[in-house]
All heavy atoms as a GROMACS GRO file, in nm:
protein
  577
    1MET      N    1 -15.659   0.351  -3.337
    1MET     CA    2 -15.561   0.320  -3.439
    1MET      C    3 -15.618   0.214  -3.531
    1MET      O    4 -15.684   0.121  -3.487
    1MET     CB    5 -15.433   0.271  -3.373
    1MET     CG    6 -15.320   0.261  -3.470
    1MET     SD    7 -15.164   0.292  -3.389
    1MET     CE    8 -15.094   0.131  -3.390
    2ASN      N    9 -15.589   0.225  -3.660
    2ASN     CA   10 -15.643   0.134  -3.759
    2ASN      C   11 -15.541   0.023  -3.785
    2ASN      O   12 -15.433   0.046  -3.835
    2ASN     CB   13 -15.674   0.210  -3.888
    2ASN     CG   14 -15.750   0.126  -3.987
    2ASN    OD1   15 -15.770   0.006  -3.965
    2ASN    ND2   16 -15.793   0.187  -4.094
    3ASP      N   17 -15.579  -0.102  -3.751
    3ASP     CA   18 -15.488  -0.215  -3.770
    3ASP      C   19 -15.487  -0.267  -3.912
    3ASP      O   20 -15.405  -0.350  -3.947
    3ASP     CB   21 -15.524  -0.328  -3.674
    3ASP     CG   22 -15.497  -0.290  -3.529
    3ASP    OD1   23 -15.408  -0.206  -3.508
    3ASP    OD2   24 -15.564  -0.344  -3.440
    4ASP      N   25 -15.582  -0.221  -3.997
    4ASP     CA   26 -15.590  -0.268  -4.135
    4ASP      C   27 -15.482  -0.207  -4.223
    4ASP      O   28 -15.448  -0.262  -4.327
    4ASP     CB   29 -15.726  -0.235  -4.196
    4ASP     CG   30 -15.838  -0.312  -4.125
    4ASP    OD1   31 -15.808  -0.416  -4.063
    4ASP    OD2   32 -15.953  -0.266  -4.132
    5VAL      N   33 -15.427  -0.093  -4.184
    5VAL     CA   34 -15.326  -0.024  -4.263
    5VAL      C   35 -15.188  -0.068  -4.216
    5VAL      O   36 -15.152  -0.046  -4.101
    5VAL     CB   37 -15.340   0.130  -4.250
    5VAL    CG1   38 -15.233   0.200  -4.331
    5VAL    CG2   39 -15.478   0.174  -4.292
    6PRO      N   40 -15.112  -0.135  -4.306
    6PRO     CA   41 -14.979  -0.180  -4.263
    6PRO      C   42 -14.883  -0.062  -4.248
    6PRO      O   43 -14.892   0.038  -4.320
    6PRO     CB   44 -14.934  -0.271  -4.377
    6PRO     CG   45 -15.010  -0.224  -4.496
    6PRO     CD   46 -15.141  -0.170  -4.443
    7ASP      N   47 -14.792  -0.074  -4.153
    7ASP     CA   48 -14.690   0.028  -4.134
    7ASP      C   49 -14.586   0.012  -4.244
    7ASP      O   50 -14.546  -0.099  -4.277
    7ASP     CB   51 -14.622   0.012  -3.998
    7ASP     CG   52 -14.718   0.041  -3.883
    7ASP    OD1   53 -14.809   0.123  -3.902
    7ASP    OD2   54 -14.700  -0.019  -3.775
    8ILE      N   55 -14.544   0.125  -4.303
    8ILE     CA   56 -14.439   0.118  -4.403
    8ILE      C   57 -14.317   0.191  -4.351
    8ILE      O   58 -14.327   0.288  -4.277
    8ILE     CB   59 -14.483   0.175  -4.540
    8ILE    CG1   60 -14.518   0.323  -4.530
    8ILE    CG2   61 -14.598   0.096  -4.597
    8ILE    CD1   62 -14.543   0.388  -4.665
    9THR      N   63 -14.204   0.139  -4.389
    9THR     CA   64 -14.078   0.199  -4.344
    9THR      C   65 -14.048   0.324  -4.425
    9THR      O   66 -14.112   0.350  -4.528
    9THR     CB   67 -13.962   0.098  -4.360
    9THR    OG1   68 -13.946   0.071  -4.500
    9THR    CG2   69 -13.989  -0.030  -4.285
   10GLU      N   70 -13.950   0.398  -4.379
   10GLU     CA   71 -13.907   0.518  -4.453
   10GLU      C   72 -13.855   0.478  -4.591
   10GLU      O   73 -13.877   0.548  -4.689
   10GLU     CB   74 -13.799   0.592  -4.375
   10GLU     CG   75 -13.851   0.669  -4.257
   10GLU     CD   76 -13.740   0.748  -4.189
   10GLU    OE1   77 -13.647   0.795  -4.259
   10GLU    OE2   78 -13.747   0.763  -4.067
   11GLU      N   79 -13.787   0.363  -4.597
   11GLU     CA   80 -13.733   0.316  -4.724
   11GLU      C   81 -13.847   0.285  -4.823
   11GLU      O   82 -13.840   0.322  -4.940
   11GLU     CB   83 -13.648   0.191  -4.703
   11GLU     CG   84 -13.586   0.138  -4.831
   11GLU     CD   85 -13.502   0.013  -4.808
   11GLU    OE1   86 -13.469  -0.019  -4.692
   11GLU    OE2   87 -13.469  -0.052  -4.908
   12GLU      N   88 -13.952   0.217  -4.775
   12GLU     CA   89 -14.066   0.187  -4.861
   12GLU      C   90 -14.137   0.315  -4.906
   12GLU      O   91 -14.178   0.326  -5.020
   12GLU     CB   92 -14.165   0.095  -4.789
   12GLU     CG   93 -14.118  -0.047  -4.776
   12GLU     CD   94 -14.215  -0.132  -4.696
   12GLU    OE1   95 -14.281  -0.078  -4.604
   12GLU    OE2   96 -14.223  -0.252  -4.724
   13ALA      N   97 -14.148   0.412  -4.816
   13ALA     CA   98 -14.210   0.539  -4.852
   13ALA      C   99 -14.128   0.610  -4.959
   13ALA      O  100 -14.184   0.668  -5.054
   13ALA     CB  101 -14.224   0.628  -4.728
   14ALA      N  102 -13.996   0.604  -4.947
   14ALA     CA  103 -13.909   0.664  -5.047
   14ALA      C  104 -13.924   0.593  -5.182
   14ALA      O  105 -13.925   0.657  -5.287
   14ALA     CB  106 -13.764   0.660  -5.001
   15LEU      N  107 -13.938   0.460  -5.179
   15LEU     CA  108 -13.956   0.384  -5.302
   15LEU      C  109 -14.090   0.419  -5.368
   15LEU      O  110 -14.097   0.434  -5.491
   15LEU     CB  111 -13.949   0.233  -5.275
   15LEU     CG  112 -13.810   0.178  -5.239
   15LEU    CD1  113 -13.820   0.031  -5.198
   15LEU    CD2  114 -13.712   0.196  -5.352
   16HIS      N  115 -14.194   0.433  -5.288
   16HIS     CA  116 -14.325   0.472  -5.342
   16HIS      C  117 -14.317   0.611  -5.406
   16HIS      O  118 -14.374   0.633  -5.513
   16HIS     CB  119 -14.432   0.471  -5.231
   16HIS     CG  120 -14.479   0.335  -5.196
   16HIS    ND1  121 -14.564   0.263  -5.276
   16HIS    CD2  122 -14.454   0.257  -5.088
   16HIS    CE1  123 -14.590   0.147  -5.219
   16HIS    NE2  124 -14.523   0.140  -5.104
   17ALA      N  125 -14.247   0.703  -5.340
   17ALA     CA  126 -14.233   0.838  -5.395
   17ALA      C  127 -14.154   0.835  -5.525
   17ALA      O  128 -14.188   0.905  -5.622
   17ALA     CB  129 -14.164   0.928  -5.292
   18ARG      N  130 -14.052   0.751  -5.531
   18ARG     CA  131 -13.971   0.739  -5.653
   18ARG      C  132 -14.054   0.682  -5.768
   18ARG      O  133 -14.046   0.730  -5.881
   18ARG     CB  134 -13.849   0.650  -5.624
   18ARG     CG  135 -13.760   0.624  -5.742
   18ARG     CD  136 -13.675   0.744  -5.774
   18ARG     NE  137 -13.587   0.710  -5.886
   18ARG     CZ  138 -13.552   0.794  -5.981
   18ARG    NH1  139 -13.591   0.919  -5.975
   18ARG    NH2  140 -13.475   0.757  -6.078
   19VAL      N  141 -14.134   0.581  -5.738
   19VAL     CA  142 -14.221   0.521  -5.841
   19VAL      C  143 -14.320   0.625  -5.892
   19VAL      O  144 -14.343   0.635  -6.013
   19VAL     CB  145 -14.294   0.396  -5.787
   19VAL    CG1  146 -14.406   0.353  -5.880
   19VAL    CG2  147 -14.196   0.282  -5.767
   20LYS      N  148 -14.375   0.704  -5.802
   20LYS     CA  149 -14.471   0.807  -5.843
   20LYS      C  150 -14.404   0.908  -5.938
   20LYS      O  151 -14.462   0.945  -6.041
   20LYS     CB  152 -14.526   0.878  -5.720
   20LYS     CG  153 -14.631   0.981  -5.750
   20LYS     CD  154 -14.685   1.044  -5.622
   20LYS     CE  155 -14.787   1.150  -5.656
   20LYS     NZ  156 -14.839   1.216  -5.536
   21LEU      N  157 -14.283   0.948  -5.904
   21LEU     CA  158 -14.209   1.042  -5.987
   21LEU      C  159 -14.176   0.982  -6.124
   21LEU      O  160 -14.194   1.046  -6.227
   21LEU     CB  161 -14.080   1.083  -5.916
   21LEU     CG  162 -13.989   1.180  -5.990
   21LEU    CD1  163 -14.055   1.318  -5.998
   21LEU    CD2  164 -13.855   1.190  -5.920
   22LEU      N  165 -14.134   0.856  -6.125
   22LEU     CA  166 -14.102   0.788  -6.251
   22LEU      C  167 -14.225   0.770  -6.338
   22LEU      O  168 -14.218   0.784  -6.461
   22LEU     CB  169 -14.036   0.653  -6.223
   22LEU     CG  170 -13.896   0.658  -6.164
   22LEU    CD1  171 -13.849   0.518  -6.124
   22LEU    CD2  172 -13.797   0.722  -6.259
   23ARG      N  173 -14.338   0.739  -6.276
   23ARG     CA  174 -14.463   0.725  -6.353
   23ARG      C  175 -14.502   0.857  -6.419
   23ARG      O  176 -14.550   0.859  -6.533
   23ARG     CB  177 -14.576   0.676  -6.264
   23ARG     CG  178 -14.566   0.530  -6.230
   23ARG     CD  179 -14.685   0.489  -6.143
   23ARG     NE  180 -14.660   0.362  -6.082
   23ARG     CZ  181 -14.721   0.250  -6.115
   23ARG    NH1  182 -14.811   0.252  -6.208
   23ARG    NH2  183 -14.693   0.137  -6.056
   24GLN      N  184 -14.482   0.966  -6.348
   24GLN     CA  185 -14.515   1.097  -6.405
   24GLN      C  186 -14.422   1.128  -6.522
   24GLN      O  187 -14.466   1.176  -6.627
   24GLN     CB  188 -14.504   1.206  -6.299
   24GLN     CG  189 -14.540   1.344  -6.350
   24GLN     CD  190 -14.682   1.352  -6.402
   24GLN    OE1  191 -14.775   1.311  -6.335
   24GLN    NE2  192 -14.700   1.401  -6.524
   25GLU      N  193 -14.295   1.099  -6.506
   25GLU     CA  194 -14.199   1.120  -6.614
   25GLU      C  195 -14.232   1.032  -6.735
   25GLU      O  196 -14.223   1.074  -6.850
   25GLU     CB  197 -14.057   1.093  -6.565
   25GLU     CG  198 -13.950   1.136  -6.662
   25GLU     CD  199 -13.809   1.123  -6.607
   25GLU    OE1  200 -13.792   1.107  -6.484
   25GLU    OE2  201 -13.715   1.130  -6.688
   26HIS      N  202 -14.275   0.908  -6.708
   26HIS     CA  203 -14.315   0.815  -6.815
   26HIS      C  204 -14.435   0.871  -6.891
   26HIS      O  205 -14.439   0.868  -7.014
   26HIS     CB  206 -14.348   0.679  -6.751
   26HIS     CG  207 -14.373   0.568  -6.847
   26HIS    ND1  208 -14.497   0.539  -6.894
   26HIS    CD2  209 -14.287   0.480  -6.904
   26HIS    CE1  210 -14.489   0.437  -6.977
   26HIS    NE2  211 -14.363   0.398  -6.985
   27ALA      N  212 -14.532   0.924  -6.818
   27ALA     CA  213 -14.651   0.983  -6.881
   27ALA      C  214 -14.613   1.107  -6.962
   27ALA      O  215 -14.667   1.128  -7.073
   27ALA     CB  216 -14.755   1.018  -6.775
   28ASP      N  217 -14.522   1.187  -6.910
   28ASP     CA  218 -14.476   1.306  -6.983
   28ASP      C  219 -14.407   1.267  -7.114
   28ASP      O  220 -14.428   1.331  -7.217
   28ASP     CB  221 -14.381   1.389  -6.897
   28ASP     CG  222 -14.450   1.456  -6.779
   28ASP    OD1  223 -14.575   1.461  -6.777
   28ASP    OD2  224 -14.379   1.501  -6.687
   29LEU      N  225 -14.328   1.161  -7.108
   29LEU     CA  226 -14.261   1.114  -7.230
   29LEU      C  227 -14.364   1.064  -7.332
   29LEU      O  228 -14.350   1.088  -7.452
   29LEU     CB  229 -14.161   1.003  -7.198
   29LEU     CG  230 -14.028   1.049  -7.142
   29LEU    CD1  231 -13.945   0.930  -7.096
   29LEU    CD2  232 -13.950   1.129  -7.244
   30SER      N  233 -14.466   0.995  -7.284
   30SER     CA  234 -14.572   0.948  -7.375
   30SER      C  235 -14.638   1.065  -7.446
   30SER      O  236 -14.661   1.060  -7.567
   30SER     CB  237 -14.678   0.869  -7.297
   30SER     OG  238 -14.627   0.747  -7.254
   31ALA      N  239 -14.668   1.168  -7.371
   31ALA     CA  240 -14.731   1.286  -7.430
   31ALA      C  241 -14.637   1.353  -7.530
   31ALA      O  242 -14.681   1.396  -7.638
   31ALA     CB  243 -14.769   1.385  -7.320
   32SER      N  244 -14.510   1.360  -7.498
   32SER     CA  245 -14.412   1.420  -7.590
   32SER      C  246 -14.400   1.338  -7.718
   32SER      O  247 -14.396   1.395  -7.828
   32SER     CB  248 -14.274   1.429  -7.524
   32SER     OG  249 -14.278   1.514  -7.413
   33ILE      N  250 -14.396   1.208  -7.705
   33ILE     CA  251 -14.386   1.120  -7.821
   33ILE      C  252 -14.510   1.136  -7.909
   33ILE      O  253 -14.499   1.146  -8.032
   33ILE     CB  254 -14.367   0.974  -7.778
   33ILE    CG1  255 -14.228   0.956  -7.716
   33ILE    CG2  256 -14.386   0.878  -7.895
   33ILE    CD1  257 -14.208   0.824  -7.643
   34ASP      N  258 -14.626   1.140  -7.848
   34ASP     CA  259 -14.751   1.158  -7.924
   34ASP      C  260 -14.750   1.291  -7.999
   34ASP      O  261 -14.787   1.297  -8.117
   34ASP     CB  262 -14.873   1.150  -7.832
   34ASP     CG  263 -14.897   1.010  -7.778
   34ASP    OD1  264 -14.841   0.914  -7.835
   34ASP    OD2  265 -14.971   0.997  -7.680
   35ALA      N  266 -14.707   1.396  -7.932
   35ALA     CA  267 -14.704   1.528  -7.995
   35ALA      C  268 -14.605   1.532  -8.110
   35ALA      O  269 -14.634   1.587  -8.217
   35ALA     CB  270 -14.670   1.635  -7.892
   36LEU      N  271 -14.488   1.474  -8.091
   36LEU     CA  272 -14.387   1.472  -8.197
   36LEU      C  273 -14.432   1.386  -8.316
   36LEU      O  274 -14.400   1.418  -8.430
   36LEU     CB  275 -14.254   1.419  -8.142
   36LEU     CG  276 -14.176   1.514  -8.053
   36LEU    CD1  277 -14.061   1.440  -7.985
   36LEU    CD2  278 -14.124   1.632  -8.132
   37SER      N  279 -14.504   1.280  -8.287
   37SER     CA  280 -14.551   1.191  -8.394
   37SER      C  281 -14.653   1.259  -8.484
   37SER      O  282 -14.666   1.224  -8.601
   37SER     CB  283 -14.612   1.064  -8.335
   37SER     OG  284 -14.513   0.993  -8.264
   38GLU      N  285 -14.725   1.355  -8.431
   38GLU     CA  286 -14.830   1.423  -8.507
   38GLU      C  287 -14.777   1.542  -8.588
   38GLU      O  288 -14.853   1.604  -8.661
   38GLU     CB  289 -14.941   1.469  -8.413
   38GLU     CG  290 -15.017   1.351  -8.351
   38GLU     CD  291 -15.120   1.396  -8.250
   38GLU    OE1  292 -15.140   1.517  -8.234
   38GLU    OE2  293 -15.180   1.307  -8.188
   39ALA      N  294 -14.648   1.571  -8.576
   39ALA     CA  295 -14.590   1.682  -8.651
   39ALA      C  296 -14.592   1.650  -8.800
   39ALA      O  297 -14.597   1.534  -8.840
   39ALA     CB  298 -14.446   1.707  -8.604
   40ALA      N  299 -14.588   1.756  -8.881
   40ALA     CA  300 -14.589   1.739  -9.027
   40ALA      C  301 -14.471   1.653  -9.073
   40ALA      O  302 -14.487   1.564  -9.156
   40ALA     CB  303 -14.585   1.875  -9.095
   41VAL      N  304 -14.354   1.680  -9.016
   41VAL     CA  305 -14.235   1.599  -9.046
   41VAL      C  306 -14.178   1.555  -8.911
   41VAL      O  307 -14.097   1.626  -8.851
   41VAL     CB  308 -14.130   1.680  -9.125
   41VAL    CG1  309 -14.008   1.594  -9.154
   41VAL    CG2  310 -14.190   1.736  -9.252
   42PRO      N  311 -14.222   1.438  -8.861
   42PRO     CA  312 -14.176   1.395  -8.729
   42PRO      C  313 -14.026   1.365  -8.727
   42PRO      O  314 -13.972   1.311  -8.823
   42PRO     CB  315 -14.256   1.269  -8.702
   42PRO     CG  316 -14.328   1.234  -8.826
   42PRO     CD  317 -14.314   1.346  -8.922
   43ASP      N  318 -13.963   1.404  -8.619
   43ASP     CA  319 -13.820   1.377  -8.599
   43ASP      C  320 -13.807   1.233  -8.546
   43ASP      O  321 -13.818   1.208  -8.426
   43ASP     CB  322 -13.763   1.478  -8.500
   43ASP     CG  323 -13.613   1.464  -8.480
   43ASP    OD1  324 -13.557   1.361  -8.522
   43ASP    OD2  325 -13.553   1.556  -8.423
   44GLN      N  326 -13.785   1.139  -8.637
   44GLN     CA  327 -13.782   0.997  -8.601
   44GLN      C  328 -13.670   0.963  -8.504
   44GLN      O  329 -13.686   0.877  -8.417
   44GLN     CB  330 -13.772   0.911  -8.726
   44GLN     CG  331 -13.894   0.920  -8.817
   44GLN     CD  332 -14.022   0.875  -8.749
   44GLN    OE1  333 -14.022   0.786  -8.664
   44GLN    NE2  334 -14.134   0.938  -8.784
   45LEU      N  335 -13.556   1.030  -8.518
   45LEU     CA  336 -13.444   1.004  -8.428
   45LEU      C  337 -13.479   1.045  -8.285
   45LEU      O  338 -13.456   0.971  -8.190
   45LEU     CB  339 -13.319   1.078  -8.476
   45LEU     CG  340 -13.192   1.054  -8.396
   45LEU    CD1  341 -13.154   0.907  -8.397
   45LEU    CD2  342 -13.078   1.138  -8.453
   46LEU      N  343 -13.537   1.163  -8.270
   46LEU     CA  344 -13.577   1.210  -8.137
   46LEU      C  345 -13.686   1.120  -8.078
   46LEU      O  346 -13.681   1.086  -7.960
   46LEU     CB  347 -13.626   1.355  -8.144
   46LEU     CG  348 -13.673   1.417  -8.013
   46LEU    CD1  349 -13.563   1.411  -7.906
   46LEU    CD2  350 -13.719   1.560  -8.034
   47ILE      N  351 -13.781   1.081  -8.160
   47ILE     CA  352 -13.887   0.992  -8.113
   47ILE      C  353 -13.828   0.860  -8.065
   47ILE      O  354 -13.867   0.808  -7.959
   47ILE     CB  355 -13.994   0.971  -8.223
   47ILE    CG1  356 -14.071   1.102  -8.247
   47ILE    CG2  357 -14.089   0.858  -8.186
   47ILE    CD1  358 -14.163   1.098  -8.367
   48ALA      N  359 -13.734   0.805  -8.140
   48ALA     CA  360 -13.671   0.679  -8.101
   48ALA      C  361 -13.596   0.694  -7.969
   48ALA      O  362 -13.603   0.604  -7.882
   48ALA     CB  363 -13.576   0.632  -8.210
   49ARG      N  364 -13.527   0.806  -7.951
   49ARG     CA  365 -13.455   0.830  -7.824
   49ARG      C  366 -13.552   0.839  -7.707
   49ARG      O  367 -13.526   0.784  -7.599
   49ARG     CB  368 -13.373   0.958  -7.834
   49ARG     CG  369 -13.251   0.945  -7.920
   49ARG     CD  370 -13.177   1.076  -7.929
   49ARG     NE  371 -13.060   1.063  -8.015
   49ARG     CZ  372 -12.999   1.164  -8.072
   49ARG    NH1  373 -13.040   1.288  -8.052
   49ARG    NH2  374 -12.894   1.143  -8.148
   50LEU      N  375 -13.662   0.910  -7.728
   50LEU     CA  376 -13.761   0.923  -7.621
   50LEU      C  377 -13.825   0.788  -7.588
   50LEU      O  378 -13.851   0.758  -7.471
   50LEU     CB  379 -13.869   1.025  -7.660
   50LEU     CG  380 -13.822   1.170  -7.671
   50LEU    CD1  381 -13.936   1.259  -7.718
   50LEU    CD2  382 -13.766   1.220  -7.540
   51LYS      N  383 -13.849   0.707  -7.690
   51LYS     CA  384 -13.907   0.574  -7.666
   51LYS      C  385 -13.811   0.486  -7.587
   51LYS      O  386 -13.853   0.412  -7.499
   51LYS     CB  387 -13.944   0.507  -7.798
   51LYS     CG  388 -14.070   0.564  -7.860
   51LYS     CD  389 -14.106   0.490  -7.986
   51LYS     CE  390 -14.237   0.541  -8.046
   51LYS     NZ  391 -14.275   0.465  -8.166
   52ARG      N  392 -13.680   0.494  -7.617
   52ARG     CA  393 -13.582   0.417  -7.540
   52ARG      C  394 -13.578   0.464  -7.394
   52ARG      O  395 -13.570   0.383  -7.302
   52ARG     CB  396 -13.444   0.428  -7.603
   52ARG     CG  397 -13.423   0.334  -7.721
   52ARG     CD  398 -13.277   0.324  -7.761
   52ARG     NE  399 -13.220   0.451  -7.802
   52ARG     CZ  400 -13.226   0.501  -7.926
   52ARG    NH1  401 -13.288   0.435  -8.020
   52ARG    NH2  402 -13.170   0.617  -7.953
   53LYS      N  403 -13.586   0.595  -7.375
   53LYS     CA  404 -13.585   0.649  -7.238
   53LYS      C  405 -13.712   0.605  -7.164
   53LYS      O  406 -13.706   0.568  -7.047
   53LYS     CB  407 -13.576   0.801  -7.241
   53LYS     CG  408 -13.563   0.863  -7.104
   53LYS     CD  409 -13.535   1.010  -7.109
   53LYS     CE  410 -13.520   1.063  -6.967
   53LYS     NZ  411 -13.488   1.204  -6.965
   54LYS      N  412 -13.824   0.607  -7.235
   54LYS     CA  413 -13.951   0.565  -7.176
   54LYS      C  414 -13.944   0.418  -7.134
   54LYS      O  415 -13.990   0.381  -7.026
   54LYS     CB  416 -14.064   0.588  -7.277
   54LYS     CG  417 -14.201   0.556  -7.226
   54LYS     CD  418 -14.304   0.585  -7.334
   54LYS     CE  419 -14.434   0.517  -7.301
   54LYS     NZ  420 -14.530   0.523  -7.409
   55LEU      N  421 -13.886   0.333  -7.219
   55LEU     CA  422 -13.871   0.192  -7.187
   55LEU      C  423 -13.779   0.172  -7.066
   55LEU      O  424 -13.807   0.090  -6.978
   55LEU     CB  425 -13.818   0.116  -7.308
   55LEU     CG  426 -13.801  -0.035  -7.292
   55LEU    CD1  427 -13.934  -0.100  -7.257
   55LEU    CD2  428 -13.746  -0.095  -7.419
   56ALA      N  429 -13.671   0.249  -7.059
   56ALA     CA  430 -13.580   0.240  -6.945
   56ALA      C  431 -13.651   0.281  -6.816
   56ALA      O  432 -13.631   0.219  -6.711
   56ALA     CB  433 -13.458   0.328  -6.968
   57LEU      N  434 -13.736   0.383  -6.824
   57LEU     CA  435 -13.813   0.424  -6.706
   57LEU      C  436 -13.907   0.313  -6.662
   57LEU      O  437 -13.920   0.285  -6.543
   57LEU     CB  438 -13.894   0.551  -6.736
   57LEU     CG  439 -13.815   0.682  -6.742
   57LEU    CD1  440 -13.907   0.796  -6.786
   57LEU    CD2  441 -13.753   0.714  -6.609
   58LYS      N  442 -13.973   0.250  -6.759
   58LYS     CA  443 -14.066   0.141  -6.727
   58LYS      C  444 -13.991   0.027  -6.658
   58LYS      O  445 -14.039  -0.029  -6.560
   58LYS     CB  446 -14.135   0.092  -6.854
   58LYS     CG  447 -14.238  -0.013  -6.830
   58LYS     CD  448 -14.353   0.042  -6.749
   58LYS     CE  449 -14.461  -0.062  -6.732
   58LYS     NZ  450 -14.568  -0.016  -6.646
   59ASP      N  451 -13.872  -0.006  -6.709
   59ASP     CA  452 -13.791  -0.111  -6.647
   59ASP      C  453 -13.755  -0.074  -6.503
   59ASP      O  454 -13.758  -0.159  -6.414
   59ASP     CB  455 -13.664  -0.135  -6.728
   59ASP     CG  456 -13.690  -0.203  -6.861
   59ASP    OD1  457 -13.801  -0.258  -6.881
   59ASP    OD2  458 -13.599  -0.199  -6.947
   60GLU      N  459 -13.720   0.053  -6.481
   60GLU     CA  460 -13.685   0.098  -6.346
   60GLU      C  461 -13.806   0.093  -6.253
   60GLU      O  462 -13.796   0.054  -6.137
   60GLU     CB  463 -13.626   0.239  -6.350
   60GLU     CG  464 -13.569   0.283  -6.218
   60GLU     CD  465 -13.496   0.416  -6.224
   60GLU    OE1  466 -13.471   0.467  -6.334
   60GLU    OE2  467 -13.465   0.469  -6.116
   61ILE      N  468 -13.923   0.129  -6.306
   61ILE     CA  469 -14.046   0.123  -6.226
   61ILE      C  470 -14.073  -0.019  -6.183
   61ILE      O  471 -14.102  -0.046  -6.065
   61ILE     CB  472 -14.166   0.180  -6.306
   61ILE    CG1  473 -14.151   0.332  -6.323
   61ILE    CG2  474 -14.298   0.147  -6.237
   61ILE    CD1  475 -14.248   0.393  -6.423
   62VAL      N  476 -14.063  -0.114  -6.276
   62VAL     CA  477 -14.087  -0.255  -6.245
   62VAL      C  478 -13.987  -0.305  -6.141
   62VAL      O  479 -14.024  -0.377  -6.047
   62VAL     CB  480 -14.082  -0.341  -6.374
   62VAL    CG1  481 -14.081  -0.489  -6.341
   62VAL    CG2  482 -14.200  -0.307  -6.464
   63LYS      N  483 -13.861  -0.266  -6.156
   63LYS     CA  484 -13.757  -0.307  -6.061
   63LYS      C  485 -13.789  -0.257  -5.920
   63LYS      O  486 -13.777  -0.332  -5.823
   63LYS     CB  487 -13.623  -0.253  -6.109
   63LYS     CG  488 -13.506  -0.290  -6.024
   63LYS     CD  489 -13.379  -0.232  -6.082
   63LYS     CE  490 -13.264  -0.246  -5.986
   63LYS     NZ  491 -13.143  -0.179  -6.035
   64ILE      N  492 -13.829  -0.132  -5.909
   64ILE     CA  493 -13.860  -0.076  -5.777
   64ILE      C  494 -13.986  -0.140  -5.720
   64ILE      O  495 -13.992  -0.171  -5.600
   64ILE     CB  496 -13.875   0.077  -5.786
   64ILE    CG1  497 -13.740   0.141  -5.819
   64ILE    CG2  498 -13.928   0.134  -5.653
   64ILE    CD1  499 -13.747   0.290  -5.849
   65GLU      N  500 -14.087  -0.162  -5.804
   65GLU     CA  501 -14.209  -0.227  -5.757
   65GLU      C  502 -14.180  -0.368  -5.707
   65GLU      O  503 -14.242  -0.414  -5.612
   65GLU     CB  504 -14.315  -0.229  -5.867
   65GLU     CG  505 -14.376  -0.093  -5.891
   65GLU     CD  506 -14.474  -0.091  -6.007
   65GLU    OE1  507 -14.467  -0.179  -6.095
   65GLU    OE2  508 -14.557   0.002  -6.010
   66ASP      N  509 -14.085  -0.438  -5.769
   66ASP     CA  510 -14.046  -0.571  -5.722
   66ASP      C  511 -13.980  -0.564  -5.585
   66ASP      O  512 -13.992  -0.657  -5.505
   66ASP     CB  513 -13.952  -0.638  -5.821
   66ASP     CG  514 -14.025  -0.687  -5.946
   66ASP    OD1  515 -14.150  -0.694  -5.945
   66ASP    OD2  516 -13.957  -0.719  -6.046
   67GLN      N  517 -13.910  -0.455  -5.557
   67GLN     CA  518 -13.850  -0.436  -5.425
   67GLN      C  519 -13.958  -0.411  -5.320
   67GLN      O  520 -13.948  -0.457  -5.207
   67GLN     CB  521 -13.753  -0.318  -5.424
   67GLN     CG  522 -13.626  -0.340  -5.500
   67GLN     CD  523 -13.538  -0.216  -5.501
   67GLN    OE1  524 -13.580  -0.107  -5.462
   67GLN    NE2  525 -13.415  -0.233  -5.549
   68ILE      N  526 -14.064  -0.340  -5.360
   68ILE     CA  527 -14.173  -0.308  -5.268
   68ILE      C  528 -14.255  -0.433  -5.239
   68ILE      O  529 -14.284  -0.463  -5.124
   68ILE     CB  530 -14.261  -0.196  -5.323
   68ILE    CG1  531 -14.182  -0.065  -5.335
   68ILE    CG2  532 -14.384  -0.175  -5.235
   68ILE    CD1  533 -14.254   0.046  -5.410
   69LEU      N  534 -14.292  -0.505  -5.345
   69LEU     CA  535 -14.373  -0.625  -5.331
   69LEU      C  536 -14.303  -0.742  -5.399
   69LEU      O  537 -14.331  -0.775  -5.514
   69LEU     CB  538 -14.511  -0.606  -5.396
   69LEU     CG  539 -14.602  -0.503  -5.333
   69LEU    CD1  540 -14.724  -0.480  -5.418
   69LEU    CD2  541 -14.644  -0.549  -5.195
   70PRO      N  542 -14.211  -0.805  -5.330
   70PRO     CA  543 -14.139  -0.917  -5.391
   70PRO      C  544 -14.232  -1.035  -5.417
   70PRO      O  545 -14.330  -1.055  -5.346
   70PRO     CB  546 -14.032  -0.952  -5.289
   70PRO     CG  547 -14.083  -0.901  -5.160
   70PRO     CD  548 -14.171  -0.783  -5.193
   71ASP      N  549 -14.198  -1.113  -5.521
   71ASP     CA  550 -14.274  -1.233  -5.550
   71ASP      C  551 -14.257  -1.332  -5.437
   71ASP      O  552 -14.147  -1.353  -5.386
   71ASP     CB  553 -14.226  -1.298  -5.681
   71ASP     CG  554 -14.264  -1.217  -5.803
   71ASP    OD1  555 -14.361  -1.140  -5.794
   71ASP    OD2  556 -14.197  -1.234  -5.906
   72ILE      N  557 -14.368  -1.395  -5.400
   72ILE     CA  558 -14.363  -1.496  -5.295
   72ILE      C  559 -14.386  -1.631  -5.361
   72ILE      O  560 -14.488  -1.654  -5.424
   72ILE     CB  561 -14.471  -1.470  -5.186
   72ILE    CG1  562 -14.446  -1.335  -5.120
   72ILE    CG2  563 -14.472  -1.582  -5.085
   72ILE    CD1  564 -14.554  -1.293  -5.023
   73ILE      N  565 -14.287  -1.716  -5.349
   73ILE     CA  566 -14.298  -1.849  -5.408
   73ILE      C  567 -14.371  -1.938  -5.308
   73ILE      O  568 -14.328  -1.958  -5.195
   73ILE     CB  569 -14.159  -1.906  -5.440
   73ILE    CG1  570 -14.086  -1.816  -5.538
   73ILE    CG2  571 -14.170  -2.049  -5.492
   73ILE    CD1  572 -13.943  -1.853  -5.565
   74ALA      N  573 -14.486  -1.988  -5.353
   74ALA     CA  574 -14.568  -2.071  -5.262
   74ALA      C  575 -14.532  -2.217  -5.276
   74ALA      O  576 -14.488  -2.264  -5.373
   74ALA     CB  577 -14.715  -2.051  -5.294
   0.00000   0.00000   0.00000
């Protein structure tokens, strides 16, 4: 058995899976925003909505990551 690998709980595993899913969705939104921006007449309203959703995803990712690795005040 390898003692270097810490045991993670089911809750932590679920949080890691959620972060992975959110990161993929964030990347998909980035690609969509880039594609829409390159259109001849970009839909600025749609781009703004996607950017807000992307920012909300980033905030959720940070929140979950803080639950996984909380700050330790030394």
